[in-house]
MIVO-400401 format. One line per 5 residues: number of its first residue (from 1); for each residue x, y, z of C-alpha. Coordinates in nm, 4 decimals. Example, Ala and Ser with C-alpha at 12.3 -4.5 7.8 and 13.67 -1.06 7.14 Angstrom:
<atoms>
1 = 1.2300 -0.4500 0.7800 | 1.3670 -0.1060 0.7140
</atoms>
This chain:
<atoms>
1 = 1.5757 -6.0012 -2.0939 | 1.7810 -6.3212 -2.1073 | 2.0951 -6.1284 -2.0215 | 1.9175 -5.9666 -1.7259 | 1.8071 -6.3100 -1.6024
6 = 2.1621 -6.4454 -1.6247 | 2.2985 -6.1441 -1.4340 | 2.0498 -6.1957 -1.1513 | 2.1128 -6.5711 -1.1474 | 2.4881 -6.5125 -1.1153
11 = 2.4285 -6.2652 -0.8317 | 2.1901 -6.4999 -0.6484 | 2.4146 -6.8041 -0.6869 | 2.7113 -6.6108 -0.5473 | 2.5027 -6.5145 -0.2448
16 = 2.3882 -6.8753 -0.1960 | 2.7470 -7.0042 -0.2151 | 2.8791 -6.7325 0.0165 | 2.5970 -6.7927 0.2627 | 2.6562 -7.1686 0.2597
21 = 3.0326 -7.1230 0.2645 | 3.0182 -6.9028 0.5718 | 2.7973 -7.1526 0.7494 | 2.9721 -7.4800 0.8235 | 2.6414 -7.6195 0.9409
26 = 2.4852 -7.5426 0.6031 | 2.7532 -7.7345 0.4160 | 2.7351 -8.0261 0.6595 | 2.3575 -8.0376 0.6211 | 2.3906 -8.0701 0.2418
31 = 2.6418 -8.3547 0.2807 | 2.4082 -8.5172 0.5311 | 2.1197 -8.4956 0.2829 | 2.3327 -8.6537 0.0109 | 2.4488 -8.9283 0.2496
36 = 2.1098 -9.0166 0.3948 | 1.8990 -8.9839 0.0810 | 2.1550 -9.0745 -0.1838 | 2.3253 -9.3725 -0.0220 | 2.1214 -9.5355 0.2538
41 = 1.7940 -9.5973 0.0597 | 1.9710 -9.7570 -0.2406 | 2.1634 -9.9799 0.0007 | 1.8419 -10.0772 0.1776 | 1.6191 -10.1279 -0.1283
46 = 1.8807 -10.2656 -0.3673 | 1.7861 -10.2779 -0.7384 | 1.4209 -10.2280 -0.6386 | 1.5177 -9.8687 -0.5504 | 1.5095 -9.7892 -0.9229
51 = 1.1358 -9.8549 -0.9527 | 1.0317 -9.7642 -0.5980 | 0.7651 -9.4930 -0.5451 | 0.9943 -9.3716 -0.2661 | 1.2555 -9.2707 -0.5234
56 = 1.0047 -9.0735 -0.7263 | 0.8794 -8.9086 -0.4067 | 1.2356 -8.7917 -0.3360 | 1.2421 -8.5973 -0.6622 | 0.9346 -8.4092 -0.5428
61 = 1.0287 -8.3632 -0.1777 | 1.3954 -8.2575 -0.2016 | 1.3449 -7.9471 -0.4201 | 1.0274 -7.8516 -0.2346 | 1.2108 -7.8358 0.0981
66 = 1.5526 -7.7068 -0.0092 | 1.4287 -7.4254 -0.2321 | 1.2254 -7.2846 0.0559 | 1.5508 -7.2295 0.2466 | 1.6937 -6.9940 -0.0135
71 = 1.3947 -6.8332 -0.1862 | 1.2805 -6.6665 0.1372 | 1.5877 -6.4453 0.1049 | 1.5105 -6.3393 -0.2536 | 1.3358 -6.0087 -0.1785
76 = 1.2989 -6.0093 0.2005 | 1.6769 -6.0484 0.2337 | 1.7369 -5.7578 -0.0055 | 1.4942 -5.5508 0.2018 | 1.6740 -5.6403 0.5261
81 = 2.0177 -5.5607 0.3819 | 1.8856 -5.2345 0.2321 | 1.9970 -5.3408 -0.1154 | 1.6493 -5.3728 -0.2656 | 1.6307 -5.0059 -0.3639
86 = 1.9691 -5.0317 -0.5355 | 1.8617 -5.3425 -0.7261 | 1.5332 -5.1907 -0.8391 | 1.7081 -4.8688 -0.9423 | 1.9198 -5.0545 -1.1993
91 = 1.8330 -5.0812 -1.5670 | 1.7518 -5.4479 -1.5287 | 1.4006 -5.5258 -1.6490 | 1.1259 -5.6234 -1.4059 | 1.0889 -5.9648 -1.5620
96 = 1.4652 -6.0101 -1.5709 | 1.4852 -5.9545 -1.1944 | 1.1836 -6.1703 -1.1195 | 1.2727 -6.4611 -1.3466 | 1.6388 -6.4424 -1.2485
101 = 1.5586 -6.4901 -0.8820 | 1.3070 -6.7604 -0.9685 | 1.5520 -6.9470 -1.1932 | 1.8355 -6.9345 -0.9389 | 1.6169 -7.0872 -0.6658
106 = 1.4829 -7.3539 -0.9030 | 1.8289 -7.4487 -1.0310 | 1.9568 -7.4776 -0.6718 | 1.6850 -7.7205 -0.5622 | 1.6858 -7.9168 -0.8868
111 = 2.0650 -7.9609 -0.8946 | 2.0742 -8.1059 -0.5419 | 1.7836 -8.3401 -0.6174 | 1.9570 -8.4517 -0.9380 | 2.2840 -8.5085 -0.7486
116 = 2.1094 -8.7225 -0.4846 | 1.9396 -8.9376 -0.7493 | 2.2647 -8.9811 -0.9453 | 2.4509 -9.0800 -0.6281 | 2.1820 -9.3382 -0.5602
121 = 2.2085 -9.4730 -0.9140 | 2.5858 -9.5080 -0.8829 | 2.5541 -9.6802 -0.5427 | 2.3014 -9.9330 -0.6759 | 2.5226 -10.0191 -0.9713
126 = 2.8356 -10.0516 -0.7573 | 2.6656 -10.2799 -0.5054 | 2.5039 -10.4966 -0.7731 | 2.7671 -10.4874 -1.0456 | 2.7037 -10.8515 -1.1262
131 = 2.3487 -10.7740 -1.2375 | 2.4607 -10.5608 -1.5296 | 2.3850 -10.1932 -1.5826 | 2.0850 -10.0840 -1.3762 | 1.9062 -9.7789 -1.5138
136 = 1.5753 -9.6000 -1.4877 | 1.3251 -9.6591 -1.7636 | 1.3016 -9.3642 -2.0061 | 0.9576 -9.2758 -1.8675 | 1.0771 -9.2840 -1.5064
141 = 1.3984 -9.0961 -1.5832 | 1.2312 -8.8166 -1.7779 | 0.9452 -8.8043 -1.5273 | 1.1854 -8.7623 -1.2349 | 1.3833 -8.4962 -1.4201
146 = 1.0725 -8.2891 -1.4956 | 0.9075 -8.3556 -1.1595 | 1.2117 -8.2265 -0.9699 | 1.2175 -7.9178 -1.1915 | 0.8483 -7.8418 -1.1431
151 = 0.8585 -7.9196 -0.7713 | 1.1423 -7.6699 -0.7350 | 0.9332 -7.4245 -0.9380 | 0.6375 -7.4760 -0.7056 | 0.8422 -7.4007 -0.3947
156 = 1.0200 -7.1095 -0.5634 | 0.6946 -6.9586 -0.6866 | 0.5261 -6.9730 -0.3469 | 0.8412 -6.8483 -0.1752 | 0.8810 -6.5593 -0.4148
161 = 0.5248 -6.4419 -0.3541 | 0.5825 -6.4581 0.0211 | 0.9217 -6.2860 0.0030 | 0.7840 -6.0018 -0.2087 | 0.5706 -5.8805 0.0808
166 = 0.7623 -6.0084 0.3854 | 0.9342 -5.7455 0.5962 | 1.2119 -5.9824 0.7045 | 1.3699 -6.3140 0.6072 | 1.2492 -6.4703 0.9316
171 = 0.8923 -6.3711 0.8557 | 0.9217 -6.5078 0.5025 | 1.0681 -6.8366 0.6289 | 0.7956 -6.8795 0.8895 | 0.5179 -6.8061 0.6410
176 = 0.6685 -7.0293 0.3747 | 0.7315 -7.3070 0.6259 | 0.3677 -7.2961 0.7308 | 0.2555 -7.3020 0.3659 | 0.4696 -7.6089 0.2903
181 = 0.3479 -7.7864 0.6043 | -0.0107 -7.7271 0.4962 | 0.0733 -7.8451 0.1458 | 0.2250 -8.1676 0.2778 | 0.0161 -8.2531 0.5827
186 = -0.3343 -8.1367 0.4947 | -0.3680 -8.4000 0.2186 | -0.2225 -8.6672 0.4498 | -0.4653 -8.5968 0.7337 | -0.7465 -8.5290 0.4892
191 = -0.7154 -8.8831 0.3561 | -0.7841 -9.0182 0.7048 | -1.1428 -8.8899 0.7017 | -1.2251 -9.0426 0.3638 | -1.4182 -9.3702 0.3287
196 = -1.2025 -9.6835 0.3478 | -1.2608 -9.7839 -0.0140 | -1.1469 -9.4417 -0.1302 | -0.8412 -9.4584 0.0946 | -0.7491 -9.7917 -0.0641
201 = -0.7770 -9.6423 -0.4120 | -0.5535 -9.3502 -0.3154 | -0.2984 -9.5874 -0.1619 | -0.3003 -9.7977 -0.4792 | -0.2502 -9.4810 -0.6848
206 = 0.0487 -9.3800 -0.4721 | 0.2037 -9.7236 -0.5162 | 0.1779 -9.6735 -0.8939 | 0.3912 -9.3576 -0.8893 | 0.6312 -9.5149 -1.1376
211 = 0.3625 -9.5702 -1.4003 | 0.3509 -9.3367 -1.7041 | -0.0123 -9.2354 -1.6445 | 0.0452 -9.1284 -1.2835 | 0.3700 -8.9485 -1.3670
216 = 0.1949 -8.7605 -1.6459 | -0.0883 -8.6646 -1.4095 | 0.1556 -8.5341 -1.1453 | 0.3491 -8.3403 -1.4077 | 0.0289 -8.1852 -1.5429
221 = -0.0802 -8.0692 -1.1956 | 0.2640 -7.9281 -1.1156 | 0.2818 -7.7515 -1.4531 | -0.0548 -7.5827 -1.4004 | 0.0432 -7.4738 -1.0473
226 = 0.3735 -7.3349 -1.1769 | 0.1973 -7.1312 -1.4437 | -0.0483 -6.9945 -1.1878 | 0.2308 -6.8939 -0.9493 | 0.4320 -6.7253 -1.2242
231 = 0.1253 -6.5305 -1.3338 | 0.0588 -6.4253 -0.9733 | 0.4218 -6.3176 -0.9272 | 0.4104 -6.1068 -1.2440 | 0.1013 -5.9312 -1.1126
236 = 0.2387 -5.8744 -0.7627 | 0.5853 -5.7597 -0.8721 | 0.5320 -5.3844 -0.8902 | 0.8640 -5.2027 -0.9003 | 0.7442 -4.8649 -0.7752
241 = 0.5475 -5.0144 -0.4889 | 0.8454 -5.2222 -0.3754 | 1.0669 -4.9138 -0.3772 | 0.8124 -4.7215 -0.1707 | 0.7787 -5.0097 0.0750
</atoms>
C-alpha cells in the first residue's frame, strides 16, 4: 500500500505544480503569503514574535486555508476531467488512492506553513543578530510542527469528504469554503454571547497558546478530529459507487 500511496502523491503533486505553474496569479499569491506572513510580523513583533500566540495561530491557519484550495480537486476534479473512472480502474488499492490524495494535500499545506515559519525565524535572527541565536523552545517548536501537520490533516479530511460526493470542483470549493467559515467564525461569534467572566477566561487561554498544557490540548483535539475524518473517509470511499456515479 505504501507504494500505491507514493504513486498517488507523485501524481497529485505534479498536478498541483502544473496547476500553479500555469497560473501566474497562483504563484504570486504564494509569494505574497510568504512575504506578508513570513516577513512583516517578525519585523513588527521583533524577538517577541518567537513566543507570540499569533505565531502559533499561523501554524494552524495557513494549512487550514491553503489545503482547502487543492483538496477540493482531489476527486471532484477527476470527475470533471473524466479521469476518475481510469484511476479507479487501476490496480491501486482503495486505501492507497485515498491516503495518497490525503497525504499530498497535507504535505502541500504543511510545507508552506513550515516555510513561512522558517522565513520568519531567519528574519528575526537577521534583524536582531546582536541578541544571539533566537530559537523556539523545544515545546513550542514541536508543538508548531505537529499543529501545522494536524491542521492540514483537518482541512484535507473535510475537503476529501466533500470532494468525494461533489459533482464539480466549484461545488466542492463552495461547500468546503462554507465549512471552514463555520469552523472559524461560529466559535468567534459564539464567544460573544457567553458571560463576561467566561469570555475573560477564554481570552486568557488564547493568550497562553505558547504554554505546553494548551499546546497539548490543541494537539489532542486536532488528533481526535483527524482520526474521525479518516474513519469517515474510509467508510465513504466506495470504489464501485464512485465508478457508477
